[in-house]
C-alpha positions as CSV (number, residue, x, y, z in Angstrom):
1,M,-4.7,-45.9,68.0
2,A,-2.8,-43.1,69.4
3,L,-2.0,-44.2,73.4
4,S,-1.4,-40.5,74.4
5,V,-1.0,-39.6,78.0
6,L,-4.1,-40.2,79.8
7,A,-5.7,-39.5,83.5
8,V,-7.0,-42.1,85.8
9,A,-8.1,-41.9,89.0
10,G,-5.5,-43.6,91.5
11,S,-6.2,-45.6,94.8
12,D,-5.9,-42.7,96.7
13,G,-8.8,-40.7,94.5
14,Q,-6.5,-38.1,93.4
15,E,-5.5,-37.8,89.8
16,Q,-2.3,-38.4,88.6
17,D,-1.2,-38.3,85.1
18,K,-0.2,-41.6,83.5
19,V,1.4,-43.0,80.4
20,L,0.2,-46.4,79.1
21,D,2.8,-49.0,80.3
22,P,4.8,-49.9,76.9
23,Q,4.3,-53.4,78.3
24,Y,0.4,-53.7,77.5
25,E,0.4,-51.3,74.1
26,N,0.8,-54.3,71.9
27,L,-1.7,-56.4,74.1
28,V,-4.2,-53.2,73.5
29,E,-3.7,-53.5,70.1
30,Q,-4.4,-57.2,70.3
31,L,-7.9,-56.1,71.7
32,R,-8.8,-54.5,68.8
33,D,-7.7,-56.8,66.4
34,P,-10.3,-58.2,63.9
35,S,-9.5,-61.8,64.6
36,S,-11.2,-63.4,67.3
37,T,-8.2,-65.9,67.8
38,I,-5.5,-63.1,68.5
39,R,-8.6,-60.8,70.6
40,G,-9.0,-64.3,72.7
41,R,-5.4,-64.7,73.6
42,A,-5.3,-61.1,74.6
43,I,-8.9,-61.6,76.6
44,L,-6.8,-64.1,78.7
45,K,-3.9,-62.4,79.5
46,L,-5.9,-59.5,80.1
47,S,-8.3,-61.3,82.4
48,Q,-4.7,-62.1,84.3
49,L,-3.7,-59.0,85.4
50,D,-4.4,-56.8,88.1
51,L,-7.3,-54.2,88.4
52,S,-5.5,-51.4,88.4
53,A,-3.9,-52.5,84.9
54,R,-6.8,-54.0,83.5
55,L,-8.8,-50.6,84.3
56,E,-5.8,-48.1,82.5
57,M,-6.1,-50.6,79.5
58,T,-9.4,-50.0,79.4
59,A,-9.6,-46.1,79.5
60,A,-7.0,-46.5,76.6
61,L,-9.8,-48.4,74.9
62,F,-12.5,-45.8,76.1
63,G,-11.3,-42.7,74.1
64,C,-7.3,-42.0,74.0
65,D,-7.5,-41.8,70.3
66,S,-7.2,-37.9,69.4
67,Q,-10.1,-37.8,67.1
68,E,-12.2,-39.4,69.7
69,R,-11.3,-36.7,72.3
70,D,-11.9,-33.9,70.3
71,K,-15.8,-34.9,68.8
72,P,-18.0,-32.9,71.0
73,L,-19.6,-34.1,73.8
74,N,-23.3,-35.0,74.3
75,P,-24.9,-32.4,76.6
76,K,-27.8,-35.2,77.2
77,Y,-25.1,-37.6,78.7
78,E,-23.1,-34.7,80.2
79,K,-25.9,-34.0,82.5
80,V,-26.4,-37.7,83.4
81,V,-22.7,-37.9,84.3
82,Q,-23.2,-34.9,86.3
83,Q,-26.0,-36.0,88.6
84,L,-23.4,-38.9,89.8
85,G,-22.3,-36.3,91.9
86,D,-26.0,-35.3,93.2
87,P,-26.0,-34.9,97.2
88,S,-29.5,-37.1,96.8
89,Y,-28.2,-41.1,96.8
90,T,-31.4,-41.9,94.8
91,V,-30.5,-39.3,91.6
92,R,-26.9,-40.7,91.8
93,Q,-27.7,-44.3,91.8
94,Q,-30.7,-43.4,88.6
95,A,-28.0,-41.5,87.1
96,Y,-25.7,-44.9,87.1
97,A,-28.5,-46.7,86.1
98,K,-29.5,-44.9,83.2
99,L,-25.6,-44.4,82.2
100,L,-25.3,-48.3,82.1
101,D,-28.6,-48.3,79.9
102,I,-26.8,-45.8,77.2
103,G,-23.9,-47.7,77.6
104,L,-20.7,-47.2,75.0
105,S,-22.4,-44.9,73.2
106,A,-21.6,-42.5,76.5
107,Q,-17.8,-43.5,76.8
108,A,-16.5,-40.2,75.8
109,E,-18.5,-38.0,78.6
110,V,-17.9,-41.0,81.2
111,T,-14.0,-40.7,80.1
112,A,-14.1,-36.9,80.5
113,A,-15.4,-37.3,83.8
114,L,-12.4,-39.2,85.2
115,D,-11.0,-35.4,85.6
116,S,-14.0,-34.0,87.7
117,P,-13.1,-32.4,90.7
118,D,-16.2,-34.5,92.8
119,A,-14.9,-37.2,93.8
120,E,-18.0,-39.3,93.6
121,V,-18.1,-38.3,89.9
122,R,-14.6,-39.6,89.3
123,Y,-15.5,-43.0,91.6
124,K,-18.6,-44.0,89.7
125,A,-16.9,-42.6,86.0
126,R,-14.1,-45.3,86.9
127,Q,-16.9,-47.9,88.1
128,F,-18.5,-48.0,85.0
129,I,-15.6,-48.1,82.7
130,E,-14.5,-51.1,84.9
131,S,-18.2,-52.9,83.8
132,F,-16.9,-52.8,80.0
133,I,-13.7,-54.1,81.1
134,P,-12.4,-55.8,77.5
135,F,-13.1,-59.2,78.8
136,R,-16.9,-58.1,79.7
137,L,-17.2,-56.6,76.7
138,E,-18.0,-58.8,73.5
139,E,-20.8,-60.3,75.9
140,Y,-22.2,-57.1,76.6
141,L,-22.2,-56.1,72.2
142,L,-23.5,-59.1,71.6
143,Q,-26.4,-58.2,73.7
144,N,-26.3,-55.0,71.9
145,P,-25.9,-55.1,68.7
146,G,-26.5,-51.8,67.7
147,E,-23.2,-50.5,69.1
148,I,-21.2,-53.3,67.6
149,T,-18.2,-51.4,65.3
150,L,-16.3,-53.9,63.9
151,L,-16.8,-58.0,63.4
152,N,-15.7,-61.0,62.4
153,P,-17.0,-64.0,60.7
154,R,-16.1,-66.3,63.6
155,Q,-18.2,-63.8,66.1
156,I,-21.4,-63.9,63.9
157,P,-23.1,-67.2,64.8
158,E,-23.1,-66.4,68.1
159,L,-24.6,-63.0,67.3
160,L,-26.9,-64.2,65.3
161,D,-28.1,-66.7,67.9
162,K,-28.5,-64.0,70.4
163,S,-30.4,-61.6,67.9
164,P,-33.3,-59.8,68.9
165,K,-36.3,-62.2,68.9
166,D,-38.4,-59.6,66.9
167,G,-37.0,-60.5,63.5
168,S,-34.4,-57.3,63.1
169,L,-31.1,-56.8,63.1
170,F,-29.6,-53.7,63.1
171,L,-26.0,-53.4,63.0
172,Q,-25.9,-49.3,62.6
173,R,-22.2,-48.5,64.0
174,L,-20.6,-51.1,61.7
175,E,-18.8,-49.4,59.3
176,S,-17.3,-51.7,57.5
177,I,-17.1,-55.3,56.4
178,D,-15.6,-57.5,53.8
179,K,-17.2,-60.4,51.8
180,D,-16.7,-63.0,54.2
181,V,-18.7,-61.2,57.0
182,A,-21.6,-60.5,54.9
183,R,-21.4,-64.3,53.9
184,E,-22.3,-64.7,57.5
185,L,-24.6,-62.1,58.2
186,A,-26.6,-63.3,54.9
187,K,-27.5,-66.1,57.2
188,F,-29.4,-64.3,59.5
189,K,-33.2,-66.2,59.6
190,G,-34.9,-62.8,60.5
191,E,-37.3,-60.7,57.9
192,R,-35.2,-57.3,58.6
193,L,-31.1,-56.7,58.2
194,G,-29.9,-53.3,58.8
195,L,-26.5,-52.2,58.0
196,N,-27.1,-48.3,57.6
197,G,-23.5,-47.6,58.9
198,L,-21.6,-49.4,55.4
199,Q,-20.9,-46.1,53.5
200,F,-18.7,-48.5,51.1
201,I,-18.9,-52.3,50.0
202,D,-17.3,-53.5,46.9
203,K,-18.8,-55.8,44.9
204,D,-18.4,-59.2,46.5
205,T,-19.5,-58.2,49.4
206,A,-22.9,-56.8,48.0
207,A,-23.0,-60.3,46.1
208,E,-22.9,-62.1,49.1
209,L,-25.3,-59.8,51.3
210,A,-27.7,-60.2,48.6
211,K,-27.8,-64.1,49.8
212,F,-29.8,-62.4,52.9
213,E,-33.5,-64.6,52.8
214,G,-35.5,-61.8,54.7
215,E,-37.7,-59.4,53.6
216,I,-35.7,-55.7,53.8
217,L,-32.2,-55.3,53.3
218,Y,-31.3,-51.8,54.6
219,L,-27.9,-50.3,53.2
220,Q,-29.1,-46.8,53.7
221,G,-25.6,-45.1,54.5
222,L,-24.4,-45.8,50.8
223,K,-23.7,-42.4,49.0
224,S,-22.7,-44.2,45.9
225,I,-22.1,-47.3,43.9
226,D,-20.3,-48.4,41.0
227,K,-21.9,-50.7,38.5
228,G,-20.5,-53.7,40.1
229,V,-22.0,-53.2,43.6
230,A,-25.2,-52.8,41.9
231,R,-25.1,-56.0,40.1
232,G,-24.5,-58.0,43.4
233,L,-27.3,-55.8,45.3
234,A,-29.8,-56.6,42.1
235,S,-29.8,-60.1,42.8
236,F,-31.1,-59.5,46.1
237,K,-34.5,-61.7,46.1
238,G,-35.6,-61.4,49.7
239,D,-38.5,-64.0,51.0
240,S,-37.1,-67.2,49.1
241,W,-39.5,-69.4,51.4
242,N,-42.0,-67.9,49.1
243,K,-40.8,-68.7,45.8
244,L,-44.6,-67.0,44.3
245,S,-44.0,-63.7,46.3
246,K,-41.4,-60.9,45.1
247,D,-41.3,-59.7,48.9
248,G,-38.0,-58.3,48.7
249,W,-37.4,-54.7,49.9
250,L,-34.0,-52.9,49.4
251,R,-33.4,-49.7,50.8
252,L,-30.7,-47.4,49.2
253,E,-32.0,-44.1,50.7
254,G,-28.6,-43.1,51.2
255,L,-27.3,-42.9,47.4
256,V,-27.5,-39.2,46.4
257,A,-26.5,-39.6,42.3
258,L,-26.5,-42.7,39.7
259,D,-25.6,-43.0,36.3
260,K,-27.5,-44.8,33.7
261,D,-25.4,-48.0,34.5
262,V,-26.0,-48.4,38.1
263,A,-29.5,-47.4,37.4
264,R,-29.5,-50.1,34.5
265,E,-28.3,-52.6,37.3
266,L,-30.6,-51.9,39.9
267,A,-33.5,-52.1,37.5
268,K,-32.7,-55.8,37.3
269,F,-33.7,-55.8,41.4
270,E,-36.6,-58.6,41.4
271,G,-37.7,-57.9,44.9
272,S,-41.2,-55.7,45.2
273,Y,-39.9,-52.3,46.6
274,L,-36.8,-50.7,45.3
275,A,-36.3,-47.2,47.7
276,L,-34.3,-44.4,46.2
277,G,-35.5,-41.7,48.1
278,G,-32.0,-39.7,48.5
279,L,-31.9,-38.7,44.6
280,N,-33.0,-35.1,44.5
281,S,-32.7,-35.6,41.2
282,I,-32.0,-38.0,37.8
283,D,-31.6,-37.4,34.3
284,Q,-33.4,-38.7,31.1
285,D,-31.1,-41.9,30.6
286,V,-31.2,-42.5,34.4
287,G,-34.9,-42.1,34.2
288,R,-34.9,-44.5,31.1
289,E,-33.5,-47.3,32.4
290,L,-35.1,-47.0,36.1
291,A,-38.4,-47.3,34.7
292,S,-37.5,-51.2,33.7
293,F,-37.9,-52.0,37.2
294,E,-41.5,-53.9,37.5
295,G,-41.8,-53.4,41.3
296,H,-42.7,-50.2,43.6
297,L,-40.0,-47.7,42.8
298,G,-39.5,-44.9,45.7
299,L,-38.2,-41.3,44.3
300,Q,-39.4,-39.3,47.2
301,G,-36.4,-37.2,47.4
302,L,-37.0,-35.6,44.1
303,K,-38.3,-32.3,44.4
304,S,-38.6,-31.4,40.5
305,I,-38.8,-33.2,37.2
306,D,-38.9,-31.5,33.8
307,K,-41.2,-33.1,31.0
308,A,-38.3,-35.0,29.3
309,V,-37.4,-37.1,32.6
310,A,-41.1,-37.5,33.3
311,R,-41.5,-38.5,30.0
312,E,-39.3,-41.4,30.6
313,L,-40.5,-42.3,34.0
314,A,-44.0,-42.5,32.6
315,K,-42.6,-45.4,30.5
316,F,-42.6,-47.0,34.0
317,E,-44.3,-50.4,33.6
318,G,-44.2,-51.3,37.7
319,E,-46.7,-51.7,40.3
320,R,-46.3,-47.9,41.6
321,L,-44.1,-45.3,41.1
322,G,-43.8,-43.0,44.0
323,L,-42.9,-39.4,43.7
324,N,-44.0,-37.9,46.8
325,G,-41.3,-35.2,46.9
326,L,-42.9,-33.3,44.3
327,E,-44.2,-30.1,45.7
328,S,-45.9,-29.0,42.5
329,I,-46.0,-29.7,38.4
330,D,-46.5,-28.0,35.5
331,K,-49.1,-28.9,32.2
332,E,-46.6,-30.4,30.3
333,T,-44.9,-32.6,33.1
334,A,-48.5,-34.2,34.1
335,Q,-49.3,-34.8,30.6
336,E,-46.3,-37.2,30.5
337,L,-47.0,-38.8,34.2
338,A,-50.4,-39.0,33.5
339,S,-49.7,-41.8,31.0
340,L,-48.2,-44.0,33.4
341,K,-49.7,-47.3,33.6
342,G,-49.4,-48.2,37.1
343,A,-49.8,-46.5,40.6
344,L,-48.8,-43.2,40.8
345,A,-48.3,-41.3,44.0
346,L,-47.9,-37.5,44.0
347,S,-48.7,-36.9,47.7
348,G,-46.3,-34.2,48.2
349,L,-48.0,-31.9,46.2
350,K,-49.2,-28.9,47.9
351,A,-51.2,-27.1,45.1
352,I,-52.1,-27.5,41.4
353,D,-53.8,-25.6,39.0
354,R,-56.9,-25.9,36.9
355,E,-54.8,-27.3,33.7
356,V,-52.5,-29.6,35.7
357,A,-56.1,-30.9,37.5
358,K,-57.8,-31.7,34.4
359,V,-54.7,-33.7,32.9
360,L,-54.5,-35.4,36.2
361,A,-58.2,-36.2,36.2
362,E,-58.0,-38.0,32.9
363,R,-56.2,-41.2,35.0
364,D,-57.9,-43.8,35.1
365,R,-55.1,-45.7,37.4
366,E,-54.5,-45.2,41.2
367,M,-53.3,-41.9,42.2
368,S,-52.2,-40.1,45.4
369,L,-52.8,-36.3,45.9
370,G,-53.3,-36.6,49.9
371,S,-51.3,-33.5,50.4
372,L,-53.2,-30.7,48.7
373,K,-53.8,-27.8,51.2
374,F,-56.3,-25.8,49.0
375,I,-58.0,-25.9,45.9
376,D,-60.6,-23.4,44.2
377,K,-63.6,-24.3,42.5
378,N,-61.9,-24.1,39.1
379,V,-59.5,-27.5,40.1
380,A,-62.3,-29.0,41.9
381,R,-64.6,-29.0,38.6
382,E,-61.8,-30.8,37.2
383,L,-61.0,-33.2,39.8
384,A,-64.8,-34.1,40.2
385,K,-64.3,-35.7,36.8
386,W,-61.8,-38.1,38.2
387,K,-62.2,-41.3,36.3
388,N,-60.5,-43.3,38.8
389,K,-62.9,-44.8,41.6
390,Y,-61.3,-43.4,44.4
391,L,-59.8,-39.9,45.0
392,N,-58.1,-38.9,48.3
393,L,-57.9,-35.0,49.2
394,Q,-57.4,-35.6,52.7
395,S,-55.5,-32.9,53.6
396,L,-58.0,-30.2,52.6
397,E,-58.6,-28.8,55.8
398,S,-61.4,-26.0,54.6
399,I,-63.3,-25.4,51.4
400,D,-66.0,-22.5,50.5
401,K,-69.4,-23.0,48.9
402,E,-68.6,-23.2,45.4
403,T,-65.5,-25.3,45.9
404,A,-68.3,-27.9,47.5
405,Q,-70.7,-27.5,44.9
406,E,-68.2,-28.8,42.4
407,L,-66.7,-31.5,44.0
408,V,-69.9,-33.2,45.1
409,Q,-70.7,-33.7,40.8
410,F,-68.0,-36.3,41.8
411,E,-68.8,-40.1,40.1
412,G,-66.8,-42.3,42.0
413,R,-67.3,-44.5,45.1
414,G,-65.2,-42.6,47.3
415,M,-63.6,-39.0,47.5
416,Y,-61.9,-38.7,51.3
417,L,-62.4,-35.2,52.5
418,T,-61.4,-36.7,56.2
419,G,-58.9,-33.8,56.9
420,L,-61.9,-31.2,57.0
421,R,-62.0,-29.2,60.3
422,S,-64.5,-26.6,60.3
423,V,-67.2,-26.0,57.6
424,D,-70.2,-23.8,57.8
425,K,-73.8,-25.9,58.1
426,D,-74.9,-25.4,54.7
427,I,-71.4,-26.4,53.0
428,L,-71.5,-29.7,54.8
429,D,-75.2,-30.1,53.7
430,I,-74.1,-30.1,49.9
431,L,-71.1,-32.6,50.4
432,K,-73.5,-35.1,52.7
433,S,-75.5,-35.1,49.2
434,N,-73.1,-37.0,47.6
435,P,-72.5,-40.6,49.8
436,A,-69.2,-41.2,47.8
437,I,-67.7,-38.5,49.9
438,K,-66.1,-39.6,52.8
439,L,-66.1,-36.9,55.4
440,P,-64.4,-36.7,59.4
441,K,-66.6,-38.1,62.0
442,K,-66.3,-34.9,63.8
443,I,-66.6,-31.4,61.9
444,T,-66.5,-28.1,63.8
445,R,-69.6,-26.1,62.0
C-alpha cells in the first residue's frame, strides 16, 4: 500500500497536508493483514490512540493507494456528497443517511470531499470516515458481506452465523481465496453461495468449494479454468439433503473459452444445471465432450454454430440443451439439431425460413421458438405440422389472414399466440376456430 501525502481536516477546519506518521505505517499494514490474530492486535493498539491519530490512519486505509485515487469517481455518489453542503438541513441529513446506506462503496468520493472548499462537506466527510474507523469496520463488514474484499478462515464462522436469512450469501467483492477459506465457506448452510468476484482459483480451492451443500454455486467471475479446477468443480453435488435429487446448479457464465480437456471434466458434473453462457463459440471437440453432460446445459452465449458442432451437440442426452443465443440457423444445422433426444431451447431465433421450419416441425420433443417475431404463410404451413404437443409462438405480435389459415391446421394440444396485439376480426375468428390456439385475453381489433 502506498502511504502518500494525505489531506485531513484539522481541528480548526482548515486543510493541512500531512504525511502519515512513520510509527503508524506498520500498524496500518497490520490492519490489512489476512491473519485475524495480527489484525486483532492492531485493532487493540488502534483503540488506545487518540481520535486524530485514528482518523488519520482510517483515511490512509480509505484511499491513499495511487491506483484507487486514479479511478474515476462515481457521479451519483459525488452528487450525494455535494448534498452534504446543501442549505437545507433536511437535505444534508438525508444525504448523510444515504451515504451510510451506500457504505464503503462511496469511500473514494467521500475521501475526495476532505478537500472540499465547503466546511460542512469537509466536516460530514470526516464524520463518515470516522464512522468506519477500523475497530468498527469488521462488524460493519459482517453485516454487509457484499463489501468484503479479504477473508481469513477464522472470520468465516461468525460471517456465516450472521449471514442473510434468505438463504443466500453473496461475496461479490471478494477477489481471491485459498483452500482454507474455501473449506470454511463451503460450510454455509444456505441455498446460494455467490463468489462472482473471484477471477482465479486453483484446483485445491475448487475441490473445497465443491463441498458446498446448497443448491447454486456462483463463480461467474472466472474467465478461464484448467483441467484440475474443472475436475474439482465438477464434484459439486448440490443439495446433499436430498440424495435422490440432482439439484446442484454450477454457474460459470464468465468462462469465455474451453478446451476439450476442461469440457470433458465439466461434463462429469452430476448436478442439474451447468451454465456456460459466456462461451461465444465452441469447436467440434468441445461440443463432443459437453454432449456427455446429463443435466441441463446452458450455452446461451453461442451466436452461431456450424453443422459439425451441431452434429456433436445433437448427441447430447441430458434433459435440456439451451441454445437461446442463436438468432438464426440454416437447414443443415437444423437437421443436425433435430435429432437431439432431449428438450431443445431455441428461443433466441428471430426468424426462420420454410425449410428450417419443416425440419424443426418433425421433432417430437419439447422445443421453444418463443422469440420468433415474424412468420409468413409458408413457415406457418410447416409449423402447423408440429409433432410435439405444444408450440410456443408468443413473440408474434401480428399475423396476416393467410398465415392464420395455415396455423389453424395445428393438431397439437396448445399453440401459444399470447403476444398478438392487434388483429382483424376475420383473422381472430379464424384463430378461435381451433381451441388449441391460446390467445391473449385482450386484443385490439
